[in-house]
KEGU-67946 format. One line per 10 residues: their letters; for each residue x, y, z of N, C-alpha, C. Coordinates in pm, 1 decimal, decimal comma. Each point is the difference from the previous one (the first is absolute). Layout:
BEGIN
a) X:Y:Z:X:Y:Z:X:Y:Z  ...
end
This chain:
BEGIN
xxxxxxxxxx) 8825,8:13132,1:11211,2:-10,7:8,6:-120,5:-105,3:-31,0:-78,4  -81,8:66,1:-105,9:-110,6:-26,4:-65,4:39,4:-99,0:-98,4  -117,6:-84,0:-19,8:49,8:-131,7:-147,7:50,9:117,1:-106,7  -41,6:98,5:-34,9:10,1:78,9:-139,5:166,7:23,3:30,2  9,2:56,9:115,3:172,1:27,7:22,8:85,7:-94,4:-26,3  -74,2:-128,6:91,9:107,9:-121,9:-24,4:0,3:-32,2:-154,0  -59,3:10,2:-87,7:-18,9:-65,1:-136,0:95,6:88,7:-72,5  37,0:132,9:41,5:41,8:108,6:-47,9:167,8:-61,3:11,7  1,4:-26,4:116,8:153,4:-37,7:53,7:24,0:-119,6:-69,5  -81,0:-93,7:-2,7:52,7:-107,6:-70,3:16,1:19,8:-114,7
xxxxxxxxxx) -54,5:56,4:-89,7:-31,2:15,6:-112,2:193,9:80,5:-37,2  21,4:96,7:105,1:120,4:57,8:-37,5:102,0:-101,7:61,9  0,1:-91,2:67,5:80,4:-85,1:48,3:37,4:-114,6:-106,7  -84,4:-23,4:-85,9:27,6:-86,9:-111,0:58,0:52,0:-100,3  54,1:108,1:7,2:81,5:53,5:-114,9:150,0:-63,9:10,7  -15,5:-79,3:90,0:144,3:-117,4:18,8:-59,0:-89,9:94,7  13,4:-135,3:-49,1:-52,6:-101,5:92,6:116,7:-114,0:-6,2  -28,9:-99,4:112,5:79,1:-137,9:-37,5:-75,2:-94,3:-17,9  34,8:-68,7:-93,8:-120,6:-110,7:-67,7:-26,9:-95,7:125,3  -91,1:-64,1:10,6:-51,1:-141,9:47,2:91,0:-104,2:-24,0
xxxxxxxxxx) 85,6:-66,3:56,2:63,4:-111,2:-54,6:15,8:-83,3:126,8  -53,2:-144,8:-48,0:-27,2:-125,9:60,4:150,3:-5,1:81,7  -16,0:-56,9:109,8:115,5:-37,2:91,7:63,7:90,6:19,3  41,3:124,2:-29,6:53,1:104,0:31,6:-85,4:121,9:77,0  -79,7:56,3:-64,6:-68,3:139,3:40,5:-62,6:-51,9:140,7  20,7:-18,5:105,0:-41,2:-68,3:117,2:-4,9:105,5:89,0  -81,3:-12,7:130,4:25,3:125,8:79,1:154,2:50,6:23,8  69,9:-72,9:42,3:127,8:-26,0:52,0:81,2:112,4:-135,3  -31,7:-23,2:-128,2:48,5:83,3:-112,8:-45,9:112,3:12,5  -117,0:-7,5:-2,2:-83,5:147,9:-17,9:39,7:63,4:106,0
xxxxxxxxxx) 48,4:-0,1:134,0:32,9:66,5:111,1:157,2:70,7:-23,1  46,2:-84,1:-91,8:153,8:25,8:-23,5:11,0:101,2:-128,2  -93,6:-31,9:-76,3:-0,6:127,6:-106,0:-54,2:92,9:26,3  -97,9:6,3:133,0:-36,8:139,2:11,7:71,3:82,5:82,4  119,4:-61,5:45,6:101,0:71,0:43,9:71,5:86,3:-98,3  5,6:-33,4:-119,1:54,6:83,1:-77,6:-51,6:106,9:-62,8  -137,7:-31,2:-2,3:-95,6:98,1:-63,3:-152,9:-3,8:74,5  -27,8:168,6:14,7:-112,1:-0,8:103,1:-135,2:33,8:-116,2  57,6:-8,9:-125,9:-124,9:30,6:-78,5:-48,2:-115,3:-129,5  102,1:-64,7:-28,2:-41,2:-98,0:-70,6:-97,5:-139,7:18,9
xxxxxxxxxx) -105,0:6,6:-72,5:-112,6:-105,6:32,4:49,3:-168,9:-10,1  -21,0:-40,0:112,8:69,9:-135,1:31,5:-140,8:-98,5:-35,6  34,7:-137,3:-56,1:-118,9:-110,3:-25,5:77,9:-83,1:95,3  -101,9:-102,2:20,9:13,6:-149,0:46,2:36,7:-93,5:-97,8  26,8:-113,6:33,7:-26,0:-128,9:-76,4:-103,2:-6,4:-12,9  -41,4:-90,5:-117,6:-140,6:-36,2:-27,1:-64,4:-60,3:86,4  -127,8:19,3:78,2:-42,2:-81,6:88,0:-147,0:-71,9:-95,2  7,1:-111,0:9,9:-138,4:-48,1:-76,0:-148,9:23,3:120,5  -101,1:45,3:-72,7:-134,0:33,6:58,7:-13,8:-114,5:78,7  -17,3:-140,4:-67,0:-42,6:-103,9:48,6:89,2:-49,5:148,9
xxxxxxxxxx) 117,7:74,0:1,8:85,5:-46,7:127,6:-48,4:101,0:122,1  -57,2:109,0:-43,8:-53,9:89,2:112,3:-161,4:-58,9:43,2  -63,9:-0,3:-134,6:-117,0:-29,7:52,8:-72,1:-168,7:43,9  86,6:-89,3:-90,0:-39,5:-104,8:66,4:91,4:-59,1:73,8  143,5:49,4:9,2:121,1:-57,7:93,6:-6,3:50,0:128,4  -46,3:118,9:-13,3:12,6:88,7:127,8:138,3:31,5:11,3  71,6:14,4:-63,7:168,4:34,3:0,9:40,4:151,3:-7,4  -47,3:33,7:143,6:-31,7:154,3:-7,2:134,5:14,2:25,2  117,1:-46,2:59,7:101,6:19,4:20,7:122,0:58,9:-116,3  -65,1:-24,9:-126,4:57,8:45,6:-109,3:-19,2:142,3:-30,3
xxxxxxxxxx) -65,7:53,3:81,6:-54,3:118,2:-0,7:84,3:117,7:81,4  103,9:-57,3:92,4:72,6:45,0:85,3:78,7:118,8:-31,1  -6,2:110,8:33,6:87,7:79,6:-44,1:57,1:141,1:107,5  88,4:75,7:20,5:25,7:111,5:104,1:-75,8:125,2:-70,8  -56,1:78,9:75,0:-13,1:111,1:-23,8:67,4:82,2:-84,6  145,5:-8,6:47,8:68,1:80,1:-104,4:24,3:-28,1:-130,8  -69,3:-101,8:-42,8:13,6:-37,6:-160,5:-97,3:91,2:-76,6  -90,4:66,4:72,1:-69,3:94,9:-80,5:64,0:100,2:-92,8  -75,0:3,9:-104,5:-71,5:-55,7:-85,5:22,8:-118,0:-56,4  -86,7:-95,8:19,7:-9,0:-135,5:-27,8:-102,4:-77,3:-59,4
xxxxxxxxxx) 18,1:-67,2:-103,4:-113,2:-44,4:-102,8:25,8:-155,5:36,1  -163,4:-74,3:8,7:-20,3:-131,0:1,0:-21,5:-40,6:-145,9  98,0:-97,2:-35,6:-55,7:-64,3:-125,7:-56,1:-146,5:8,5  -132,4:-10,6:-35,0:-63,2:-115,5:-12,8:3,9:-107,3:-147,1  -17,9:-109,5:30,0:9,2:-104,3:-117,1:-163,5:-47,6:1,8  -49,7:-24,1:-96,5:-158,4:-41,7:-18,5:-40,8:-21,6:-130,9  -156,1:-29,5:10,0:-71,7:28,2:-133,6:-161,7:-34,2:38,8  -7,9:19,2:145,4:-118,9:-10,4:47,5:-49,9:113,7:36,7  -89,6:46,8:-42,4:-28,9:166,3:21,6:-50,8:16,4:163,6  -95,9:-97,7:45,8:-21,3:-3,0:125,7:94,7:-22,2:99,8
xxxxxxxxxx) 64,8:-91,9:-38,9:129,5:-38,0:99,6:90,9:100,1:-15,9  46,2:93,1:-74,2:91,8:81,7:-29,1:-71,4:132,2:101,7  -114,9:22,2:-25,3:-49,2:127,6:46,4:-10,0:-49,5:176,5  -5,9:-110,4:61,3:13,4:-11,5:122,6:166,0:2,9:27,8  76,5:-81,4:-58,8:148,2:75,6:8,2:0,3:112,4:-9,7  -9,1:66,0:-72,4:14,8:169,5:7,7:-45,3:61,8:137,2  -111,3:-68,0:25,7:-58,0:80,6:118,9:105,9:-27,1:102,4  18,6:-136,2:33,7:131,7:-49,3:82,4:100,5:90,4:-7,5  64,9:29,4:-111,3:109,8:69,5:-22,5:5,0:159,3:33,3  -141,7:48,9:-2,0:-5,8:136,1:-3,8:-0,5:-4,2:168,6
xxxxxxxxxx) -84,0:-87,6:80,8:-19,1:10,0:143,2:140,4:-36,5:52,8  98,7:-62,6:-71,0:134,6:-1,0:71,2:49,1:148,9:-17,1  -26,5:89,4:-96,7:63,5:118,9:14,0:52,8:26,2:-140,4  19,7:-68,9:-111,2:72,9:-8,7:-124,6:-74,1:130,3:-86,9  118,9:77,9:-28,1:-56,0:113,7:-84,7:-64,4:-25,0:-114,8  16,0:-112,6:-56,9:-21,6:-27,5:-126,8:-2,4:-127,7:-29,1  -111,1:-41,3:-95,1:-30,2:-155,6:-15,5:23,3:2,3:-157,9  89,5:-92,9:-26,7:35,2:-41,4:-133,2:-25,0:-130,1:-42,6  -69,4:-18,1:-136,7:-23,1:-136,5:-22,9:96,9:-30,7:-124,1  78,8:-142,5:26,4:97,2:-29,2:-87,1:-57,9:-80,1:-137,8
xxxxxxxxxx) 24,5:36,4:-101,4:-36,8:-11,0:-111,6:148,0:-33,2:-112,0  106,8:8,6:46,6:90,1:4,3:-54,0:96,0:-159,8:35,6  -6,6:-62,7:102,1:89,0:-122,5:55,2:14,5:-94,7:-98,9  84,4:-52,0:-59,3:-5,8:-127,3:-98,1:8,8:-129,8:34,1  37,0:-11,6:164,2:57,2:-143,0:40,6:-123,0:-91,1:-54,4  47,1:-147,9:64,2:-100,3:-97,0:-41,7:-106,8:-1,0:85,6  40,4:38,2:147,5:-92,2:-45,7:90,2:-110,1:126,6:26,7  58,6:137,1:-79,9:-96,9:94,2:-0,4:-106,2:-72,5:-116,1  41,1:-20,4:-121,4:-88,7:-54,0:-108,0:-93,8:-99,9:86,9  72,2:-93,6:64,2:-85,0:-120,6:4,0:-131,0:52,0:133,9
xxxxxxxxxx) 29,2:141,7:22,8:-105,4:35,7:106,4:-67,8:100,9:-83,6  -12,9:-1,1:-133,3:-77,6:94,4:-87,9:2,6:177,7:49,6  160,8:19,3:59,5:6,4:123,4:-5,2:111,0:54,6:-39,4  49,5:91,2:25,5:144,1:73,0:-86,7:-57,2:48,3:-136,6  154,7:-25,2:-88,8:-3,1:56,8:-141,5:-88,1:-94,9:-77,3  -78,4:-97,0:69,0:-84,5:-73,1:-113,4:-113,2:52,5:20,6  -44,4:94,4:50,5:-117,2:81,6:38,1:-28,2:101,1:-125,3  144,9:32,3:-30,4:-24,9:92,9:-154,9:-85,7:-52,5:-91,9  -4,0:-130,6:5,5:-84,6:-57,4:-113,3:-163,5:16,0:39,0  -15,6:43,1:114,2:-154,9:31,8:25,8:14,7:102,7:75,2
xxxxxxxxxx) -6,2:123,2:-47,3:-25,1:127,4:61,9:-127,8:49,5:40,9  -130,4:-93,7:-45,4:-124,3:33,7:68,2:7,8:-44,7:122,8  74,0:-86,0:34,4:-15,8:-63,8:122,9:115,9:56,0:99,2  95,8:46,1:-45,5:87,9:145,0:68,2:-90,8:106,1:43,9  -62,9:31,4:-110,9:-75,3:101,9:27,3:-120,8:8,5:109,1  -50,0:-123,1:12,2:-96,2:-26,1:79,8:55,3:-15,4:147,5  126,6:-39,9:13,2:73,4:9,3:108,5:14,6:104,3:68,0  73,2:95,8:-116,9:29,6:118,8:75,0:-145,7:87,6:54,9  -104,3:-37,8:-105,7:-108,8:93,9:79,6:-25,0:-76,8:117,5  -7,6:-140,5:21,6:-43,6:-37,0:146,6:100,8:64,8:111,0
xxxxxxxxxx) 125,3:-14,8:-57,5:95,0:67,1:126,5:-17,5:141,6:-2,8  -47,4:82,2:-71,5:0,8:127,4:17,2:-107,4:41,9:88,4  -99,1:-86,7:2,8:-140,5:10,4:53,1:23,6:-21,8:147,0  87,3:-81,7:-12,0:63,6:-65,6:176,9:67,1:84,0:86,0  63,8:73,4:-39,9:104,1:91,4:56,6:5,2:153,4:-57,6  49,3:87,7:115,3:-7,7:116,7:-33,2:157,1:67,4:-63,5  119,2:-107,2:28,2:112,4:14,8:-51,5:9,4:9,0:-161,8  91,6:28,6:-72,8:-17,2:-35,8:-128,5:39,0:-121,6:-35,7  -61,3:-28,7:-107,3:41,5:-128,4:-55,4:50,6:-6,7:-134,0  117,9:-40,8:-29,7:61,1:-20,0:-102,4:53,3:-104,9:-80,5
xxxxxxxxxx) 38,5:-15,4:-106,8:35,9:-140,8:-89,7:159,0:-3,3:-41,6  72,8:-90,6:17,7:108,6:-8,4:-70,4:-9,2:-128,3:-100,3  32,8:62,7:-132,3:-20,6:-79,6:-110,8:113,3:-41,6:-105,0  28,4:-89,8:-76,3:37,5:22,0:-111,4:-26,8:65,8:-146,4  80,9:17,5:-88,4:-43,7:34,5:-163,1:-73,2:-98,0:-33,5  -7,0:-127,3:38,3:-74,9:-82,3:-50,8:71,7:-170,5:12,8  -60,0:-112,8:-67,7:38,4:-112,1:37,6:-1,6:-78,3:-106,8  130,3:-70,5:-14,1:9,0:-108,2:-136,1:-27,0:83,0:-125,4  -108,1:-77,0:-65,5:-27,1:61,9:-154,1:-81,7:147,1:-29,5  -32,3:37,1:138,5:-58,2:119,2:3,0:80,2:123,4:-71,0
xxxxxxxxxx) -83,3:66,8:-55,6:43,2:155,8:-78,2:15,1:89,0:119,4  105,6:43,5:47,7:-16,5:82,2:79,0:-54,9:137,1:-43,8  1,6:35,3:-73,6:-29,4:135,4:-86,6:-159,4:12,0:8,6  -72,2:-149,1:-6,3:-124,0:13,3:17,0:-63,4:-38,9:149,4  52,9:-89,5:77,6:-3,9:-55,0:82,6:-25,5:140,9:126,3  133,0:49,1:41,2:11,4:82,0:77,9:-104,5:91,6:22,2  15,2:82,6:-128,1:-93,1:134,3:1,5:-161,1:-81,3:77,8  -71,3:-89,7:-73,8:-80,2:-81,9:21,3:-8,5:-32,1:179,5  94,9:-38,3:63,7:15,0:-43,7:85,6:-20,7:123,8:83,3  100,6:87,8:-0,3:-9,6:129,2:102,2:-120,2:78,3:-56,2
xxxxxxxxxx) -89,6:-2,8:-86,7:-129,7:94,8:-21,0:-84,7:-116,8:129,0  -1,7:-124,4:-4,5:-92,0:-66,0:59,2:1,0:9,9:186,4  153,9:33,0:18,5:36,2:23,0:159,9:-47,0:148,4:16,2  0,1:69,4:-105,4:-14,3:143,0:17,6:-168,4:38,2:27,8  -77,5:-69,6:-79,6:-157,3:-25,3:14,3:-15,9:-65,2:142,2  66,9:-108,1:53,4:-30,8:-59,4:111,4:19,9:95,2:114,0  79,1:100,0:-34,4:30,6:90,6:95,5:126,9:23,4:102,2  99,9:-104,2:-108,7:143,0:8,8:48,1:69,9:129,4:-72,5  42,9:88,8:113,3:58,8:148,2:-73,1:166,3:-38,9:-14,1  59,3:-120,2:55,0:149,9:-2,7:8,7:32,5:-154,7:-60,1
xxxxxxxxxx) 69,9:31,7:-92,7:72,9:-146,5:-48,1:138,2:7,7:4,5  85,7:-147,1:31,2:88,4:23,3:-26,0:67,4:-113,5:-108,0  48,1:32,2:-147,0:30,7:-102,6:-110,4:121,1:-11,4:6,8  40,5:-170,0:16,1:127,7:-65,6:-28,0:32,8:2,8:-159,6  50,0:94,9:-42,2:16,6:2,9:-136,7:100,9:-108,0:-74,3  -65,2:-103,8:41,1:18,5:-151,5:-84,8:-85,4:-83,7:-0,9  -36,5:-65,9:-107,1:-87,0:-93,6:-17,0:12,8:-140,0:129,6  -47,1:-86,7:26,9:-13,2:-127,0:62,9:5,2:-116,0:-79,2  95,8:-51,0:12,7:-9,3:-149,4:-109,3:-39,1:-85,7:99,1  -141,5:-46,3:11,7:-42,5:-142,5:113,0:12,3:-119,5:-26,0
xxxxxxxxxx) 34,7:-22,9:-154,1:68,7:-129,5:-75,1:120,2:43,8:-38,1  98,7:-91,4:56,7:129,2:-29,7:-87,9:130,2:101,7:104,3  -44,3:96,2:101,5:110,2:90,9:67,4:-65,0:-45,4:157,9  136,2:11,4:75,7:-18,7:-7,8:153,1:-26,1:132,9:4,9  -62,7:8,3:159,8:-1,1:110,1:17,5:130,0:136,1:13,8  96,2:-73,1:36,0:133,5:52,4:9,4:23,2:74,2:-150,8  -31,3:-109,7:-110,8:11,4:43,2:-154,5:-85,9:113,8:-28,3  -141,7:22,9:75,7:-81,4:58,7:-43,2:57,6:148,9:77,8  100,7:20,1:58,0:60,9:145,0:36,6:84,3:27,7:-80,7  55,5:-56,7:-78,0:116,7:40,9:-69,6:-32,5:-30,2:-175,5
xxxxxxxxxx) -46,5:-84,5:-36,6:-4,0:-48,1:-151,4:-108,6:52,0:-92,3  -140,5:19,7:58,4:-68,8:89,6:-76,3:52,8:151,6:-17,9  0,7:34,6:-151,4:36,8:149,5:4,6:-79,7:124,4:77,6  62,9:73,6:57,2:-43,0:141,6:75,5:-71,3:55,4:-121,4  -95,4:86,2:33,6:-76,4:73,0:-100,6:-13,6:130,0:95,5  56,4:86,0:15,9:-33,7:105,0:77,4:-71,5:105,1:-93,2  -13,6:-29,8:-126,9:-56,4:148,6:-78,7:-117,5:-39,3:4,4  -39,4:-127,3:16,0:-159,4:-36,5:-15,3:-35,6:37,4:132,6  49,8:-27,0:93,4:-57,0:98,1:141,5:-8,3:126,3:15,9  96,9:57,6:-64,1:7,0:190,0:-16,5:-124,9:23,5:-84,3
xxxxxxxxxx) -15,1:-99,7:-111,2:-107,7:39,7:-71,8:-146,7:-18,8:55,7  -16,8:-75,6:99,7:-110,5:-46,3:96,0:-29,9:126,8:52,9  119,1:52,4:59,9:-29,7:101,9:102,0:-34,6:141,4:-83,3  18,2:-5,7:-119,5:-48,3:125,5:-89,4:-142,9:-23,3:-34,0  -28,8:-140,3:0,4:-137,9:-9,3:-22,3:-98,8:-2,6:82,5  64,8:-56,0:104,4:-101,4:16,5:149,0:56,1:95,5:68,0  -2,5:112,2:-25,4:61,2:125,7:76,2:-65,0:18,8:149,3  -95,8:-26,7:33,9:-47,6:-15,5:95,5:17,0:-85,0:115,4  62,2:-88,8:-50,6:25,6:-113,1:99,0:138,3:8,3:51,2  32,4:-20,8:101,6:121,3:-41,6:48,9:73,8:-104,0:-1,6
xxxxxxxxxx) 92,2:-7,4:-129,3:56,8:-121,1:-24,5:177,3:-23,3:29,9  40,7:-104,2:73,2:117,6:-8,2:35,3:49,6:-108,1:-90,5  148,9:9,2:-11,4:76,8:-109,7:-99,7:81,4:-61,4:76,1  25,9:-136,9:-42,5:72,7:-107,3:76,1:96,5:-78,0:-108,5  78,0:-32,2:63,6:69,7:-121,1:-117,0:124,7:60,8:-58,4  129,3:-41,7:65,6:121,1:9,2:-71,5:83,6:130,4:53,6  -77,4:92,0:122,1:50,9:129,9:50,1:133,2:-17,8:76,8  82,9:13,7:2,0:131,9:-24,2:62,9:75,4:125,3:70,5  -71,6:122,4:-4,3:37,5:102,7:15,1:-73,6:127,6:42,9  37,7:73,7:117,9:-81,0:121,3:15,8:-16,3:109,4:-125,8
xxxxxxxxxx) 114,3:9,5:-83,2:20,7:66,1:-132,6:-73,6:-67,0:-109,2  -35,7:-107,1:11,7:-80,5:-66,6:-103,4:-146,3:35,1:30,0  -28,5:-22,4:160,4:-132,2:36,5:42,3:-37,7:124,3:-12,7  64,2:123,7:8,1:-23,3:161,1:-26,0:-19,7:-5,3:-114,4  103,5:-50,6:-119,8:-48,8:20,0:-153,5:-139,4:-67,4:-20,6  -55,2:-86,7:49,8:-144,7:-67,5:-36,8:-91,6:116,8:66,1  17,9:42,3:103,5:-90,5:104,9:62,0:20,3:121,1:-72,3  112,8:38,5:-37,5:7,6:116,9:-90,0:-60,6:-2,2:-188,7  -45,7:-135,7:-0,4:-35,9:-50,9:-141,0:-170,7:1,7:33,5  -28,7:28,5:126,1:-183,6:-7,0:2,4:-19,4:-102,0:127,2
xxxxxxxxxx) 73,1:-114,2:6,6:-62,7:-87,4:76,1:-43,8:60,5:155,7  -98,5:-63,8:68,6:-35,8:64,5:136,9:62,7:-36,8:124,0  75,0:-146,3:-55,5:62,4:-65,6:97,3:64,2:-95,7:-50,2  148,5:-69,5:93,7:69,9:-68,6:-58,2:49,9:-114,1:120,8  -42,5:-136,3:-32,8:45,1:-118,2:77,3:109,7:-50,8:-5,9  107,4:-19,7:64,3:85,2:-47,0:15,3:36,0:-168,2:86,9  28,9:-111,6:-59,3:18,1:-101,0:69,3:109,3:-54,4:41,0  52,6:-111,7:-68,4:127,4:-44,2:32,7:129,9:115,8:24,0  5,7:93,2:-54,8:109,6:93,3:-19,5:-11,3:69,8:175,5  -100,5:12,0:22,5:-12,2:62,9:138,2:9,7:-85,9:147,1
xxxxxxxxxx) -17,1:-163,5:-73,1:10,2:-95,1:116,5:167,8:11,6:9,7  72,5:-54,6:-85,9:138,5:-15,2:-28,0:88,1:93,7:9,3  -41,5:144,6:-17,1:74,9:108,3:20,0:-92,6:107,0:63,5  -50,6:-8,4:139,4:-64,1:90,1:50,9:57,1:129,9:8,2  115,0:-0,7:59,6:68,5:128,5:0,9:3,5:98,8:-115,5  46,5:-113,7:-130,4:3,2:110,1:-119,2:-132,6:20,8:-43,7  -108,8:-64,3:12,4:-160,3:39,4:-46,4:-58,8:97,3:94,7  6,9:-20,2:128,3:-55,9:34,0:74,0:57,1:111,0:112,8  79,6:8,6:-4,9:82,5:99,5:102,9:-13,0:171,7:-31,6  -27,4:-4,0:-152,2:-22,6:146,5:-30,5:-148,0:29,7:-71,6
xxxxxxxxxx) -57,6:-85,5:18,5:-144,6:-27,2:-38,4:-70,3:149,5:45,6  -14,4:4,7:112,2:-63,4:127,3:66,2:57,3:107,9:-48,3  99,3:48,2:-12,7:53,9:136,3:-53,4:-36,9:-7,7:-160,7  19,9:-98,8:-71,2:9,0:6,8:-139,4:-111,2:-21,0:-75,0  -78,2:-74,8:82,7:-156,7:-30,5:-82,1:-92,0:85,5:87,8  4,8:42,8:115,3:-102,5:77,2:64,9:44,7:112,4:65,2  118,0:51,6:-22,0:39,7:154,4:47,5:-9,6:-19,4:157,3  31,0:-88,1:59,7:-9,2:-18,5:151,2:126,4:-59,7:49,3  31,6:34,7:133,7:101,3:-62,2:56,0:146,9:4,1:-46,0  70,0:-70,6:34,0:123,3:-20,9:-21,2:65,4:-124,1:-46,3
xxxxxxxxxx) 91,0:-33,7:-92,5:86,6:-169,3:-13,6:13,3:-34,3:159,8  -58,2:-133,9:2,0:25,8:-110,0:96,9:138,6:-65,8:-3,3  33,0:-8,4:132,6:153,5:-50,1:1,2:-31,2:-144,5:51,7  78,2:-82,3:-115,2:-27,4:-138,6:49,0:31,5:-63,7:132,1  107,0:33,6:18,5:67,5:-27,2:171,7:-94,9:52,6:98,4  -47,9:107,6:7,4:-105,6:47,0:56,1:-142,9:-84,2:15,6  -35,5:-41,0:-138,0:-112,8:-114,7:-8,4:43,2:-130,2:84,0  139,6:-39,2:-71,2:-0,6:-108,7:92,2:34,0:7,4:194,1  13,8:104,0:17,9:-19,2:19,1:145,3:-121,0:-4,6:12,0  -86,9:83,4:-44,5:-119,6:14,5:28,5:-109,9:-147,0:22,5
xxxxxxxxxx) 50,6:-74,0:-111,2:-62,2:-128,3:15,8:-1,2:-82,8:117,7  112,9:10,4:109,2:48,3:-32,2:96,7:-151,4:-29,3:97,0  -35,7:119,6:40,4:-115,0:-40,9:102,2:-103,7:-77,1:-44,7  -31,1:27,0:-164,9:-99,9:-90,6:-37,1:25,0:-144,8:26,8  157,4:-4,1:-43,6:30,6:-162,0:7,0:-33,2:-63,0:139,6  60,9:87,1:122,8:-10,5:-42,0:135,3:-156,2:-26,0:24,0  -83,6:85,2:-64,7:-139,1:-24,7:68,4:-55,5:-160,3:-94,1  64,7:9,0:-101,4:-66,5:-128,1:-80,1:77,7:-109,4:68,6  125,9:1,8:79,3:46,6:-133,1:32,9:-100,9:-24,2:130,0  -12,6:126,3:65,8:-113,6:-9,1:156,2:-84,7:-59,5:-39,7
xxxxxxxxxx) -86,1:5,8:-113,6:-83,8:-50,6:-48,3:-36,0:-129,4:-40,8  142,1:-83,5:8,8:50,3:-132,9:-49,1:44,1:-24,3:-161,5  14,4:139,1:-54,7:43,5:-36,2:-105,2:131,4:-33,2:-49,1  15,2:-24,2:-100,9:151,9:-11,6:-29,7:102,3:90,9:-65,5  120,4:34,2:-0,4:61,2:120,3:-42,9:5,0:-39,9:-163,7  22,1:-91,7:-78,5:10,4:0,4:-130,5:-149,0:26,2:-51,7  -94,5:2,2:74,6:-123,2:35,6:-80,8:-29,2:136,5:-20,2  113,6:80,5:41,2:10,6:140,6:8,7:103,5:13,4:-84,6  127,4:-41,1:6,2:125,3:40,1:-61,7:-1,1:-49,4:-128,0  -75,3:-103,6:-30,5:14,7:-45,8:-151,3:-40,2:124,9:-82,9
xxxxxxxxxx) -78,8:86,5:44,3:-70,2:88,7:-98,6:133,0:121,1:3,1  86,5:-10,5:55,9:115,7:125,3:36,8:120,7:-22,7:-84,6  -10,9:-141,3:-84,1:178,4:-30,8:-40,1:27,9:102,2:-96,9  -85,7:55,6:-96,2:43,1:100,3:-89,5:13,1:127,3:71,0  4,0:52,0:103,7:-25,1:115,2:88,0:151,4:72,8:-64,7  92,5:-51,5:5,9:156,9:57,1:-40,9:32,3:-17,1:-139,1  -108,8:-60,8:-83,5:72,3:-8,2:-173,2:82,3:94,1:-26,2  102,7:-64,5:-52,3:96,2:70,5:-95,4:122,0:84,1:98,1  -26,3:-6,5:142,4:67,0:64,4:112,9:126,6:-79,1:40,7  103,4:42,2:-5,7:139,7:-89,6:98,0:-74,8:-59,1:114,7
xxxxxxxxxx) 38,3:-152,1:0,5:-52,4:-37,7:134,0:-125,4:-77,4:-14,8  -46,5:28,1:-129,5:-183,2:-45,5:-11,7:16,1:-180,8:-9,9  115,8:-29,0:-49,6:-5,8:-158,7:-41,3:4,4:-39,8:167,5  97,4:37,2:104,1:4,3:-47,9:134,9:-144,9:-0,5:64,0  -75,4:110,1:-34,6:-109,3:42,3:81,7:-88,3:-104,8:-68,4  6,9:-62,1:-103,4:-116,6:-75,1:-74,0:45,4:-168,8:93,4  141,3:-9,8:-17,2:46,8:-131,0:48,1:-35,6:-3,0:184,6  27,2:126,1:31,0:-43,5:-82,9:144,4:-137,9:6,6:55,2  -103,7:97,3:-93,7:-155,8:5,5:33,8:-24,5:-146,1:-58,8  37,4:-31,8:-133,2:-29,4:-137,0:-30,5:27,6:-150,3:105,8
xxxxxxxxxx) 123,8:4,2:58,1:34,6:-75,5:63,6:-32,8:-14,4:139,1  -3,7:85,7:55,3:28,9:12,8:167,6:-201,1:36,6:8,4  -65,1:67,6:-50,2:-142,8:34,2:33,0:-82,9:-120,6:13,7  4,6:-62,2:-91,1:-94,0:-143,3:28,4:47,7:-74,2:127,6  118,4:11,7:32,9:30,2:-61,2:123,8:-106,8:-0,5:159,0  -21,3:-117,0:55,3:-87,7:21,5:97,8:70,2:110,1:129,9  -97,7:89,7:20,8:41,8:71,4:98,7:80,5:129,3:-36,4  4,1:27,8:-125,9:73,2:98,0:-86,8:-85,9:146,3:53,0  87,4:74,5:-1,0:-55,3:153,6:59,0:31,2:116,9:-69,7  -3,6:117,3:39,0:12,5:132,3:-19,1:157,8:2,5:-56,9
xxxxxxxxxx) 66,2:-74,9:87,4:184,0:13,8:0,0:19,2:-66,7:-130,4  -86,7:-52,1:-107,4:56,0:-57,6:-113,8:28,1:81,0:-87,3  -131,5:112,2:27,2:-3,5:111,9:-101,8:133,5:103,2:52,7  -1,6:28,0:96,0:128,5:96,0:53,9:121,9:-60,5:-61,5  38,8:-152,3:1,8:96,9:-65,9:-43,6:6,2:17,1:-151,8  -133,9:2,1:-65,4:29,5:-27,5:-89,1:43,2:197,4:-82,5  -38,7:100,0:73,3:12,5:119,6:-51,1:149,5:25,1:28,9  88,7:-72,1:93,7:132,8:60,2:21,8:74,1:-0,3:-156,0  -26,8:-85,7:-55,3:65,9:32,4:-165,4:-30,4:108,0:-68,3  -117,3:29,4:-15,0:-59,6:114,2:-40,5:61,6:136,5:30,4
xxxxx) 39,4:13,8:147,1:37,7:84,9:92,9:132,4:42,2:-28,7  74,6:-104,7:-12,0:140,9:-8,8:1,6:60,9:48,4:-150,7  -97,9:-61,9:-102,2:34,3:66,4:-134,5:-40,6:156,9:-29,5  -99,3:34,2:89,0:-44,4:122,8:6,2:83,4:127,6:54,1  87,7:-54,8:97,4:86,4:88,4:106,6:123,8:27,4:-107,8
end
């Protein structure tokens, strides 16, 4: 596949994406999500550039070939270090390198990356320029509409324009401010009000850029509505994690016009060979099944499914038989 065709494929895939979420979207989670949808773009957890460049933590880049299309999200603020981290990520096979300018956590702020960089757009532009020079895969940015007392109506268009000038052709905008003083990271996901209208206006203003919207989106119907209003892409976070079947099982037919709706029982069974390989390599069952707790959300037997996985999977020696046992109440209720 040529780089031009690959770029077109990633742009199409990003019509729907699953957000990078710390401690959640690891390689096991992404493999699980991929069983629901062949087309949706998946993101890693944020990996810091210093961890790769100075720490040599290349194990953080492990992923299965089945996860494609998959993007690596980097955190950092040093252009040279981010460029080297981008090179490492591209060499590992990632389809896109994304720069985090949206995370509001304390540890991110102390490292001078994440949402705090909304206050330093010139530095972010330098980072993007350096990363683009370092790799052939697409470099993207995920940002907020502003932080603290910034006026999003002024800050966001200036930020987007600077990113475009630096050569970034695709941005994901979380349609909330981040309050770096006074709110916890958890509160920053809910308390600042959403402003979809502002992001929609940015798409009208920057018609040549590929803009995705993120924040508070909880259904495919909501995603389709935003696409119909002109957005190029929609990124869904916690809803896709907690209710993967409800969000992702119909993603291919409803968002991309491909494939058929995925069956959650078939997905659970398709995870068994992956689990066996993980255990054979020295892994633990709960490292995989913790991402599967919401698989049958809202279905009869779902509570027992969660209980069995939560109580039995962490035990030493637990194997695929735990998943099989947890499936029994789902199957018996469906009979």
